[in-house]
ZASEPA-373880 format. One record per atom (N, C-alpha, C): z, y, x. Coordinates in steps of 0.001 Angstrom, whole numbers, plus 500000, padded with zeros to 6 digits. Layout:
% residues N
ZYX
...
//
This chain:
% residues 377
469522103868264827
469364104709264700
468630105327263351
467228105154263039
466352105478262876
467142104953261347
467601103996260761
468459104465259971
469038105155258942
470273105645260545
471019107031259813
469963108306259756
469441108556260447
468617109847260108
467199109015258587
466953108278258390
466062108249256733
467048107919255832
468825107725255998
469730108042254623
469943109535254229
469994109789255930
470215111427255968
469585112126255035
467974111619255777
466753112649254284
466771112156252694
467139111349253129
467072110499251490
468522111044250523
469110112053251268
470139112216250405
471317111456250603
471407110205251083
472589109411250885
473655109492252331
474384110499251983
474733111380253227
476314110203253555
476441109072252742
478359108697252755
477810107696253676
476542106794253909
475084105808253934
474936106461255430
474494107386255861
473683108214256774
475292108129257897
476697108449257350
477600108550258125
478195107017259056
477960106813257691
478639104938258428
477592104669259456
476249104256259148
475408104028259974
474881104876260946
475384105854261744
476069106868262648
477206106811263329
477960105894262189
479863105189263077
479142104396263121
478122103519262469
478159102432264024
477543101998264761
476505103178265101
475881103251266264
477181104643267585
478172105318267443
478758106087267716
479655104624268450
479756103395267496
480710102075268076
480497101994269606
479234101944269233
478886101249270436
479039101768271615
479172102799271564
479358103552272741
480690103585273185
481744103499272258
483386103466272761
483495102767273443
483724102552275182
483688102281275903
484091103256277229
484979103928277606
484924104213279620
483823105038279921
483018103701279815
481732104036280889
480427104201280212
480521104627278359
479739104822277801
480074106081277110
481468106688277109
481574107314275770
480609108997276085
480020109143277404
479761110390277254
478055110175277896
477612108665277001
475817108843276705
475477109317276056
473851109910276775
473209111077276453
472378110093274985
472899108903274915
472303108348273330
473279109587272167
474063109400272370
475405109541271616
475168111281270758
474414112197271420
473871113156271077
473608113122269175
472220111968269719
471835112467267755
472670111648266760
473196110266266881
474214109945266328
475125111621265476
475651111462266259
476965112480266647
476244113640265035
474975114910265891
474629115558264656
473414115086263860
473328114010263764
472992113438262053
474817113228261837
475484112688261689
476892112497260758
477813113937261036
476853114581261880
477898116280260997
476411116814260340
475595116698260283
474897117010258855
475090116634257841
475194115167257943
475759114793256506
477144114659256242
478068115928256938
479605115590256574
479215117148256260
478372118087256454
478167119560256279
477406119902254260
476658118691254372
476085118456253135
476831118095251901
477695117187252619
479232116896251597
480463117995251411
480037119417253020
481275119857252523
482501119992253305
482139119287254311
483346118323254943
483128119472256186
483161120807256237
483024121729257601
483915121475258710
485047120955258172
486281120629259621
484951119290260558
485362118368259815
484886117082260279
483143117570261367
482206117984260728
481316118284260892
481152119469261851
482122120202262053
482600120955263867
482623119991264866
483650118609264125
483847117988265497
482583117395265692
482188116716265019
480999115747265341
480281117360266726
479993117903265941
479046118860266234
479281119386267917
480331119613268205
481314120076269194
481062118705270275
481342117701270004
481405116550270928
479939116793271207
479146116161270816
477479116183270785
477438117408271670
477659118307271712
477140119640272963
477921119485273876
479450118928273666
480012117810275642
479327117082276237
478597116057275141
478052115755276429
476104115853276180
475402117020275448
474622117270276135
474474117914277140
475574118602277852
476151119390278705
476613118624280428
477166117226279861
477264116098280279
476575115544281560
475305115524280703
474352114274281215
472730115659281176
472960116776280847
471900117594281381
472368119237281803
473468119282282270
473711120654282396
474080121648281692
475348122751282385
476275123431281527
475522124355280747
474567124561281592
472890125917280879
471829125056280319
472120124028279423
470448123126279199
470385123417278378
469142123317277730
468160123893276583
468491122445275093
468722121183276314
469275120687275084
470923120293274349
471500121279274351
472934121552273622
472919122404272447
471074123497272459
471623124648271214
471051124036269815
470644122537269826
470910122310268388
472579122556268311
473019122063269172
474769121564267934
475204122509268095
474844123583268947
475557125302268839
475536125572267545
473955124914267473
473664125442266017
474355125786264974
474724123835264628
474751123518263624
476452123773263715
477123123773265093
478780124273265632
478928125970264990
477183126466264489
477907128271264191
477479127925262211
476747127148261878
476741126813260509
478023126385259689
478609125154260530
479849124767259856
481306126157260441
481297126894261135
482303127492261292
482040128720260245
480807128998260207
480925129916258866
480563129341257858
480700128057257258
481243127298255783
482828127624256958
483184128037257085
485054127159257356
485369129596257899
484229130324257098
484109131932257448
485288132200258949
484647131418259336
484994131948260663
483462132646261874
482849134116261466
482030134493261789
482045135327263266
483664134826263462
483594135667265187
483040134028266329
483620133072265408
483435131915266809
482135131794265997
481060131732264654
479470131735264099
478968132584265576
479214134296265478
478392134454266877
478015134334267672
479336133711268665
479574133854269483
478850131717269403
478333130945268946
477832129967269220
476105130203269755
476149131395268547
474202132098268672
473983132478268921
475060133465269516
474564134158270851
473971133292272917
474988132474272233
475054130959273132
473588130718273294
473548130301272330
471976129610272577
471048130228272157
470900131862272024
469846132945272416
469872132064274035
471074132586274093
471222133445275942
470597132567276598
470695131169275818
469911129699277232
468784130356276593
467929130039275816
466809129988275215
466360131254276549
466718132575276518
466175133321277272
466138132917278744
466566132229279003
467205131460280372
466597130973280890
465838129684279666
465358129014279826
464163128219279267
463720129536278951
462401129509278607
461456130686279141
459974130711278557
458971131857279321
459648132841278249
459137133721278846
459642135019277660
458954135210276679
457893134867276929
456974134532275343
456260133823275495
457294132673274426
457299131439274591
457857130814273015
457361130467272324
457482130179270503
459012129985270735
459524129391271895
461223129021271918
461756130150272053
461515131618272886
462176132114272687
462326133265271785
460468133552271114
460513133839269245
461419133385268632
461463131928268605
462385131500267425
463984131814267718
464319131743268506
465720131825269337
466221133790269407
465485134681269035
465015135508268729
465286136274267798
464262135520266945
464872135876265832
465973135313264687
466480134316265162
467523133665264699
468732134704264328
468583135164265834
469670136185265852
469418137483265408
468436138094265275
468455139464264922
468629138807263133
467959137919263016
468570138091261392
470410137409261070
470581136991262057
472593137146262042
472897138266261230
472397138962262768
473084140234263035
472635141166261416
470684140864261358
470836141798259939
471783142002258962
471866140111258982
472445139774257694
474045140660257702
474323140635258709
475909141166258424
475919142628258853
475123143295258668
474744145048258446
474980145503260284
474591144261261109
474610144992262919
473432145456263275
472878146999262363
471599146924262160
470659147452263748
472058148057264988
471576148274265633
471202147659266594
471751146543266628
471731145172267335
470373144214267107
470852144399265251
468879143349264623
467646143781265568
467457145610265559
466668146199265683
466247146005267089
466828145548267878
466930145486268622
465749144462269290
467124143609269111
465876141854268782
464643141906268129
464507142581266825
463200142934266426
462351143361266500
463088144205267476
461771144816268842
461344144116269574
462054143146270332
461630142259271089
460574141036270536
461152140829269371
460644139371268852
458629139945268409
459137141020267852
457642141897267752
456779141655268932
457044142387270143
456286141950271814
456013140735271549
457373139864271338
456427138567271737
455777137780270528
455589137918269348
454443137769268685
453012138327268742
452953139116269178
452045140297269729
451406139082270366
452442139140272330
452142138286273269
450714136983272485
451362135813271646
451540135298271424
450173134677270609
450323136282269692
448956136235268637
449712135881267421
451466135445266591
450859134531266072
450274135421264820
450020134224263275
450358134595262077
450612135887261764
449552137099261343
450170137816260481
450386137992259378
451153136983258952
452302137047258171
453426137570258724
454005136895259982
455272136817260167
455310137922261115
454419138702261721
454346140325262613
454572140938261752
453716140547260058
454718141712258943
456052141605258840
456909140913258669
458517140161258051
458673140606258976
458629140542260098
459172142071261404
459309143228261201
458531143674261241
458476145491260866
458951145518259608
458621144308258882
459265144954257123
461543145042257630
461193143814258449
462590144524258809
463142145473259846
462062145702260595
462281146790261843
463038148154260826
462154148216259699
462089149476258875
463144149230257920
463749147245257549
465187147755256890
466522148498257994
465919148152258827
466733148973259603
467195149828259748
466127150973260014
466034152189259491
466814152706258353
466484151917257613
466365152687256356
467989151983256002
468388151538256488
470099150815256367
471027151459257386
470803151902258338
471056153023259398
471855154477258757
470446154687257246
471103156451256520
471635156322255431
471242155287254883
471361154544253609
471643153225253731
473901152477254139
474166151391254265
474170150753252727
474454149684252668
475044149505250954
476488148485251854
476164148696252659
477588148074253237
478163147742254863
478601147780255340
479262148394256574
479565147353257180
479039147080258332
479381145988259715
480820146033260171
481456143858259676
482589143337259590
482727141806260434
483923141433260049
483651140115260814
483670139668262051
482352140696262917
482797140442264141
482126141182264936
481840141207265843
481823142410267116
480396141670267506
478934142243267802
478123141401268109
478218141846270188
477773140769271292
478649140863272051
477437141104273302
477306142513274576
476362143191274986
475570142101275734
476010141129276096
475533140149277322
474526140177276452
473774139747275258
472516139865274592
471722140629274651
471513142166275087
471201142809275343
471471142710277363
471422141420277850
471285142421278954
473227142895279710
473409142615278838
475570143184279777
474993144433279393
474383145346279109
475075146930278162
474665146857276785
474464148350276233
473701148312275214
473847150104275204
473384150658276384
473283151846276120
472092152745275786
470744151975275351
469210152558274497
470223152076273277
472023151392272778
471679151424271239
472497152777270642
471773153576269764
472513155010269859
473134154632268402
474239155504268429
475390154975267177
475638156877266812
474716156903265245
474970158712264663
473999158482263189
473840159883263409
472959160293262442
471793159688262554
470737159720261034
469644159251261571
468341160087262129
468328159916263159
467329161838263952
465672161947262814
465016162347262821
463987162556262464
462547161786263067
462675161316264554
462299160479265355
462558159036264897
463699159114264185
464050157547263462
463121157214262253
463153158276261937
462325158710260463
461057158241260363
460457158581261468
458980158810261955
459442156652262046
459880156402262723
460084155249262948
460223154151262468
460108154475261125
460587153543259935
459677153477259397
458426154804259092
457326154884259107
456551154426259290
456156154553260315
455506154077261460
454954152070261691
456810151406261348
456796150804261178
456323149790260132
456370150082258431
456034150034257637
454522149955257510
454228151404257774
452607151291258753
451625150277259228
452554149972259997
451942149113261209
451436148178259968
452677147483259481
452683146157258912
451736146087257240
450888147057257309
450040147820256218
449341147385256765
448864148340257740
447221148036258380
447005146525259073
447941145937259201
447470144704259466
447284143378258631
447388144268256744
447764143248255944
446040143959255786
445302144731256244
444167145046255773
443265145217256538
443907144590257718
442847144283258628
442281142708259135
443414142407258006
443015140564258196
442487139546257138
441602138645257648
440507138495257071
440534138060256051
442186136944255785
442540136798254381
443909137175253686
442964138667252421
443705139827251636
444951139069251016
446233139312251738
447326139511250296
447570140291249878
447085141019248896
447695141861247787
448654141832247804
448925140921247267
450912140642246715
451162141401248046
451327140775249445
451592140787250097
452029142633250381
450538143465250908
450544144492250785
450924145399249608
450576144576248593
451518145850248129
453191146020247804
453780144382248109
455064144802247991
455734145781250034
454580146167250848
454990146461251945
454833148080251778
453548148789250592
453734149396250319
454679150205249796
455545149477248588
455938149532247903
457052150023248478
457859150137250287
459036149815250415
458632150665251173
457651151566251265
457257153086252216
457441154381251189
456828153621249594
457044154660248264
458355154879248467
459397153992248513
460853154154248430
461246154677249588
460961154375250673
461374155192251897
460810156486251842
459504156913251471
459798158430250822
460360159327250144
460501158340248773
461151158868248288
462792159045248182
463098158419249243
464632158421250021
464358159995250518
463834160195251380
463868161143252171
463033162407251698
462989162372249622
462468162820249267
460729164373249827
460083163718250258
458944163864250126
457819163024248904
458303163304247739
458086163483246684
456143162666246276
455805163821247262
454527164072247139
453323162242247353
454257161781249372
453875161057249976
454256159784248414
455394159476248963
456225158187247748
454661158678246752
454173159067245670
453737159567244585
452200159064244598
451428159088245997
450297158532246485
450548156992246813
452001156523247875
452009155278247798
451818154659246299
452982154530245444
453039154486244236
451774154176243201
451076154897243525
449818154356242568
448504153629243347
448760153266244757
448074152522245605
448211150916245146
450225150748244614
450756150048244877
450513149697243280
450482150696242401
449848150353240951
448923149777241150
447813150071241474
446360148949241619
446004147995241942
447312147624242930
447236146917243448
448148145400243096
448729145888242218
449788144980241112
449273144634239984
449248143605239324
448851142793238281
449408143848237112
448237143976236813
449091144798234874
450438144401234900
450377142895234175
451553142337233709
453266142978234877
453314142977235339
454118143114236612
454087145120236568
453110145886236022
453172147491236442
454652147921235649
455071147210234688
456410147429233596
457481147090234157
457248146384235089
458729145209235756
458692146392237181
458055146936237766
458373147498238883
458469148915238447
457491149651237378
457923150845237298
458142151157235986
458292150420235513
458357151116233744
460022151659233464
461343152124234890
462324152180234305
462715152365235670
463544153821235824
463900154183237216
464515152772237940
464466152999238735
465081151759239592
466153151977241171
467457151950241128
468565152195241856
467898151717243862
467580152696244531
467510152559245889
468926152380246553
469734153519246298
470454153752247025
471662153701246006
473069152966246986
474288153826246058
475432153297246120
475957154865246589
477138154884247098
477949154485246671
479058153458247437
480448152245246399
481565153281246963
482281153874246289
483848154544246602
484795153043247511
484366151951246486
485174150881247520
486465150233245540
486903149443246058
488405148882244765
489174150045244364
489292150094243319
490445150550242685
491727150909243760
493019151085243485
494324151324244607
494507150250243481
495675149476244579
496732148574243401
498001149763242900
497844149065242031
498952150005240747
500506149822241186
501801150210240586
502983150516241225
503393149085241084
503971148239241989
504857147231242109
505280147185239960
505732146316238879
504560144609239074
503464144781238731
502841144161240093
501409143857239276
500392141948240185
500039141976239581
499683140900239558
498659140671240892
499415139813242014
499053140000243265
497041139214243376
497177138096242402
495757137880242347
494447139062242209
493672138978242399
492999140374242440
491341139797241406
491610140594240574
489901140556238963
488945141132239552
488204139754238731
486786140780239709
486814142088237591
486200143389237977
485994144376237247
484291144607237327
484264145791236668
482907146124237006
483137147710235466
482378148320236634
481798149996235107
480652150274235215
480247150438233946
479056150837234208
478617151747233769
477291153009234001
477356154421234356
476336154940234171
475828155481232860
473739156246231879
474521157572233217
472765157389233489
472810158796234494
470982159399233724
470567160122233925
469290160881233777
468355160996235276
467212160012235770
466850160701237003
465852161175236558
465126162385237494
464030163116237475
463664162811238271
462054163537238382
461049163013239316
461202162842241068
462650163502241483
462488163306242431
462945161972243100
463755161508241661
464747160229242100
465989160443242649
466642162052242128
467538162129241974
468466162279241093
469842162039240326
470850162806239038
470204163642238846
469688163543237420
469345165478236992
470458165946236050
471174164739235069
472308164944234264
473586164319234677
474854164800234375
475688164611234817
476264162982234036
476776162327234887
476480160751234406
477510160359232995
477801159278233127
478622158495231841
478863157793231890
480395157265231444
481065155659231200
480036155641229988
479679154066230498
478867153622228951
479758152200229205
480117151895230009
481015150099229675
482315150173230793
482903149375230415
483814149404231543
485574148586231438
485087147583232814
486109146459232455
487178146361233292
488652146620233481
488827146822232224
489164148644232103
489315148932230544
489062149703229934
489077150739229861
491092151118230286
491514151865231325
491796152371232171
490236151709233585
490415152447234258
489533153783234528
490620154477235276
490480155845235629
489073156076236409
487688156593235580
486155156540236753
486086157353237149
486421158319237347
486328159765238375
486051159329239333
486166159106240118
485766158430241730
483836157884241634
483909157032240939
482902156245240278
481917157086239715
481894158175239041
481766158968238463
480521159720239558
481799160787240637
481439161169241529
480251160401242218
480252159206242752
479421158587243688
478388158102242867
478294158251241540
477332157924240831
476264159055240620
476917160799240683
475378161554241201
474948161626242265
475394160675243567
474968160760244543
473891159435244541
473590158566243709
473138158209243673
471493158177244059
470543157359244426
468865157595244691
467776156216244122
467073156891243374
466330155917242053
464614156576243246
463755155331242489
462682154562242679
462512155456240806
461581156713240192
461182157053239489
460084156151238815
460450156513237314
459402155371236203
458290156230236814
456839155398236708
455735155896237278
454982155062236224
453837156161235219
452886155678234685
451453156291235308
450592155636235584
449610155729236039
449201157165236813
449716157202237717
449655158753238286
451049159829238755
451536159535237728
452704160443237584
453889159658236876
455326160439238013
456713160179238090
457357161093237208
457615160046236505
458607160109235218
459552161744235264
460072162984234851
461105163582235306
462332163368234124
461877162330233929
463611162013232525
464034160880232129
464081160079233244
464348158851233424
465469158490232930
465765157428231997
466949156191232035
467291155140232568
469078155594233417
469138154875234313
470752154243234240
471093152825234214
471885152286234568
473357151609236059
474098153099235970
474576151966237656
475494151439237395
475820150334238230
476707149178237707
477166148679239702
478923149663239102
479600148923240347
480240147925239645
480421146714240870
481863145951240375
482941146015241773
483755145262241423
485020146177242342
485860144608242194
487348145053242770
488150143422242932
489095144743242320
490138144929241875
491683145125240976
492778144476241156
493917144799240797
495206144099240889
496072144362238970
495538143825238287
495734144293236930
497650144390237077
498927145992236218
500327145587236512
500443144140235187
501813143524235462
502091142386235692
502533142405233677
502342142113232554
502526142077230952
504075142781231434
504260143921230864
506016143930230164
506114145068231713
505147145240232219
505206146273233546
505110147834232411
506181149033232917
506321150228232579
505701151001233576
//
């Protein structure tokens, strides 16, 4: 079995599958087909199939590994967690997001049941599911798990960098609640992950209390970095930049300016132009893809884009009427993109303590469209 694992680590995937298959074949009898010794070679074979972009074969191996782990160790055993996580990855590759979500939630609930509340294993499982929810913009569910994970990090006294990452993610969920860059889809989280109910999850507009919670999360992250003995000015600058951007989105210009001054002093001079040299998009509402034209049209969607030039004031708002600079296809009716560009929000250009009141910026929209077929009237 060590040979198969060595081949996998050496990126020799075909050899790993063959060597794992030899081990599996030894147990191909009615009395040994559920032997616990099969779990590891099945996982190795599945991982090799994933590396070869064969997720169907990988999923079959991972599912069998889980079944054997449950037979040997119990229905809710922690030994099945690795195979559940790999099943989720295989299902993601197959674009079965609902199935992947079910596996990750199951792994989380088993960890919650079998490990102590404030344990490294519980922390890893909580962060894994929180990151999954965040990746798919289920921000309310992600926030609850990040809050839970942060309490575990405090109890375990983990490294400051990990606690800072969680606090930044908490703040990100508040920002996405009010300024979403996309909306959740593909699957619905199960309330079983939250004790069978989600009554504390409030869906609706961002309240003043939520705004302050986002402030507190980022300020707590900055305080943690200030207090640590091994200073990390680059990470502190990133946290403060996020805080300044959050102030700018909320039209708190003076607080944003003061925070940007701190960032300006922390970052290297060579990076100041990259960060502050021109307005940076913080929020860009997207009107969606153009409507399909009358038939006949090409059923295969094409990728197009439209680039809009704007001027930005020192509040981060568009100050002058946006205009189309480039468009593919050229005859695209761009009115709805121009309308949405007016509501884009920016980090203004900034130089030595002053926010620019007349910065130039570009807003790029990408979309899918169906061109009319040649010869159609």
